[in-house]
N, C-alpha and C positions, 0 to 999 in steps of 0.2 A: 474372438473367433479362435477355435481350437485347430491346431495343425495336426490332424489325425495321421496316426501311424508313425509318430515321432516320439522320442523321449521328452522333447519339450511339450509336445501335445499332452503327454501323461501329466506333467506338472500343471499344465493349463487347466486340465480338468479338476485337479485338486485345488488350485487357486480359486476357481469358479465354483467350487463345492459340488461338483457332479462326479458321477461314477465314471472312471476312465473306460473308454471303449476297449474292445478286445485287441485292435491294432496298436493303440497306445500302450496297453499293458505289455504286449509282445515287444515292442520297440523299447520299453523301459527295461524289461528283463534282459534283453540283448545288451543294452548300454551298460547295465550294472555288471554283467558278466565280463564285459570288456574292461570295466574299471577294476574289478577284482583281479583279472589276470595281469593287468599292468602294475597293480600294487604288489602282487606277489613276486613279480620280476624286479621290483624296485625302480621301475621307470617314473620319471617326473609326469606331471599331469599334462593332459591335452590343453593347450592354450585356446582361448576364446570360449571357455565354458564357465558356467556358474560353479561347478564343482571345484575347478581350478582356483576361482576366486575365494571360495568359502573354505575349502579344506586345506588347500596348499597356500593360501594367503598370496596368491600371484596377483600382481597388480599390472600386468601388461595391458595394452589397449584392448586386446580382444576379450580378456577375462573382465575387464572393467565394463565393456559394452554389454557382455552377457549379464553381468549383475544389474546394470541399469535397466535393460530390457525387462528382466524378471521383476525388478521393484516397480517399474511402471505399471506392469500388467497386475501385479499384486495390489498396488494402491487403487488402481481403476476398479478391480473387482470388489475391493472393500468399500469403495465409495458408492458403487452400484448397489451393493447389498444394503448399506445403510439407507440409501435413498428409497429402496423397495419397501422398507419398513414403514 
């Protein structure tokens, strides 16, 4: 199930190989703008995010949970697409 109107929802669309809705595209653009602004100011990553886990190699509990959530959704989507064939 896609969480519409969120950056996470945007990525759920991509994982499920569907076109992101306009609400998710807007949320993703806003999140990307916030990340760019933080990077330009040299601020550390926001914890509890997949971006912090992957780009900054943060291994705090929140970033690990974000990665685990993403990986589970990714694997479930791949399994579902293989079963559909």
